[in-house]
N, C-alpha and C positions, 0 to 999 in steps of 0.2 A: 503433588510432587512425583508420585509414581508415573502418572500419565505423561508429565513433561519429560521424565527420564526415558520412558519408552520412545518418545518422539525423536530423541536425539541419537538413538541407536543407528549405527551404520550396518544395515542388514542387506545381504545379497538377495534374500527372498523375504520381503516384508509382508506379503499378502495374507498369510495366516494371522499374523498379529493385527493387521489392519482390520481383518474380518471380525476378530474378537472385540476390538475397540468399537467397531460399528454396531455390534450386537448390544454392547453396553449403552451406547448412545441411543439406540432405537428403543431399548427397554424403558428409558426415562425414569429409572428408579432412584438414582443417586442424586446428591445435591447438585443444583444448577452450577455451582462453582466448580465442582469436579467435572461435570459433563461439558462445561464450556472449554475445558482444555483439550478435549478429544478431537474436535475438527482440526485444530492446528497440528496435533500429534500425527494424525492420519496423513495430512497433507505433506508433512516433512518426511514421513516414511516412504511416501509414494513419489517423491520428487524425481527420482531416476527411472521410474516405471514409465514406459512409452505409452503414448495415446493408443486407445483401442484395447488395452488390457482389461480383462473382465472386472477385476477387483477395483481398478482405478475408475472404470465407468460406473460401477455400482456405488462407489464412494461419492463421485460427482453427483449422481442422481440423488443420493441421500442428502447431500449438502444443499443442493438447489431446492429440494423440497422443504428443507428447513428455512431457507431464505424466503420461500413463498408462504411460509407459516402454515403448512398443511402436512401434518397436524400442527396445532399451535404449540410453540415452544417458548421457553424463557428467553428474554431479551439477551441475556449474557451468552447463551448458546448461539443465537442468531448473529450476534456481533462476531463471535469466533468463526462462524461459518463463512462470513464475508471475507475475512482475512484468509481463510483456508482455501477457498476456491481461487483466489488470486495466486497463492503460492503454488497451486497445482497446475497453473497454466503452462502449456508447453507448445512448441512450434508444431505446425502441421496437424493440429487437432481440429477435426471438423466441428467440434462443439464450441470453439472459441467465439463464433458469432452469437451463439445462444448465450454464452457467458457474458459477453459484452452487453447484449440486450437486457439481461437480467440486472446487471450492475447499473446500467443507465436508468432503468425503471426505478430501482431502489433509491438511486441518488436524487430522484425527483419526487417520488411518491412515498418513500419510507417514512414511518412515523417516529422512529427513534433516531435522534440526531447523530448519535455515535455510529450507528449502522450506516447512515448516509455518508458520514466522514470516511469510514473505512472503505466504502466503495471506490473512493479516489485512489487509495493505496493499492487496492486489488487491481484497478485499471493499470496502475504503474507496472505491476508484475506481469499482467497480460501483454502490455505493449513491449516490455523488455524481452519477454519469452518468445513472442511470435512476430517476426518481421512483417508478415502479411496483415497484422492488426495494428502495427505501430503507428502509422500516420492517423488512423481513425481514432485511436486512444489519445494521441497527442493533441489532435484537433479538439476532441471532446474536452479534455482537461484545460486547454488554453481558452476555449470559448466560455467554459463555466468559471474560470478564474477571472475573466473580464466582466461577466454579466450577472453572476448569481447574487451579488450584493449581500451575502450572508457569510456565516462562519465557514461555509463550504469552499469559498474562494481560496483562503490560505491552505486548506487541505489539498486543493488541486495543485497549487504551487509546490507544496511539499511532495506531492506525488510525482510531479515532473522531476524533482530532485532525486527521488528514489529510483525512478526509471533511468535517469542519466547515470547514477551510481552503478546500477547493475549492467548497463550497456558498456560502461568503461571497463568493467572487469573482463568483458569479452572482446575488447578492442573495438567497440562501436561507440557511436556518439549520438546524443540528442540533437535534433535540428537547431541551429543557432537561433532561429526565430523564437523558439520556445524559451531559450535562455534570456533573450532580450525582453520578451514579454514578462518573464518572472522578475527581472530587474525593474521594469517599469512599474509592476504591481508593488514591489518593495518600496520604491521611491514615493508612490502616491499614498501608501497605507499609513494611517496615523495611529491606529490601535496597537499598543505595544506587543501584546501576545500574538496578534496576527502578523505583525511586521517581523516578529522573531521567526515565524514559520517560513516566511520568504527568505530571510537571511540564511537559515539553515539549508533551505533548498538550493540557494546559490552556492553555498559551500559544497554540498553534495554534487552539484554540477561541475565543480572545479572551474567555475566561471570567473577567472581572475580579473576580468574587466569590471567586476562589481566590488572589488576590494576597497577602493577609495570611498565609494558611497556607503558601504557598510561601516567602515571606520568613522566616517564623518557623522553618521547617525548615532553610532555608539558614543561619540564624544558629546553630542548635543543632548541626548535623552538620558534621564536619570533613573528610568525604570530598571531595577536590578535584573529582573528576569530577561528583559530584552537584551540588556548589555551582556549577560552571560551567554545567550545564544549567539549574539553577534561575535563574541570572542571565539566561540567554537567554530563559527563559520570562517573567520579569518584564519584559524588554525587549519581547517580543511583546505583552505586556499593556499596554505603554506606562505602566508603573507609575512615574511620575515621582517620587512621594513616597518611593520607595526608592532614589533616585539617590545619596544620601549614604552 
């Protein structure tokens, strides 16, 4: 709880605190549950720190080493590190290509399934943050959404939704072809929990053209979890005609 609290502080100069958190993480003496909160806290504190800053670079080095499992760290910590490097992504950072390569490798070769899943969300943050990396990350997520034939597919769809949501906040938009591909994936998917991920992605995209398909699927399927996420998606789409 203390680490989470530190992570939400709005500090004009966060580098001293980040350095102390980095030392605790490197010492590896606390519970993995405690240490797993540190990468996210550091990433949040450094969000407004520009690329090239010494502490930011040192933190990125530390997190990438954790992702490479050198030295070997608990899986919970590595899962957190994947999320953190995504949140740290910023425009005009010369390390973004390295970050993309690392995430791509983990998505294919990672042994922990949740780490692989989180690489998709980290890709979404990278694509939203850096226009120079956007098309490459969108293409990667679209390709894997179509071809992976595993639980990684819906995570790629959800990642495209997360990217679209962040882009919209800055007055930008996801390419329409990515929205259409996500709708196609939603319509062909038969597994309720995976279909729910696509539904939520379409809502985050504000892709109103998907509202009728989401409503129709909600009416046909009896799975309560899917129906709940479909309802959330229709709410995100502001689909007032489906209030009744």
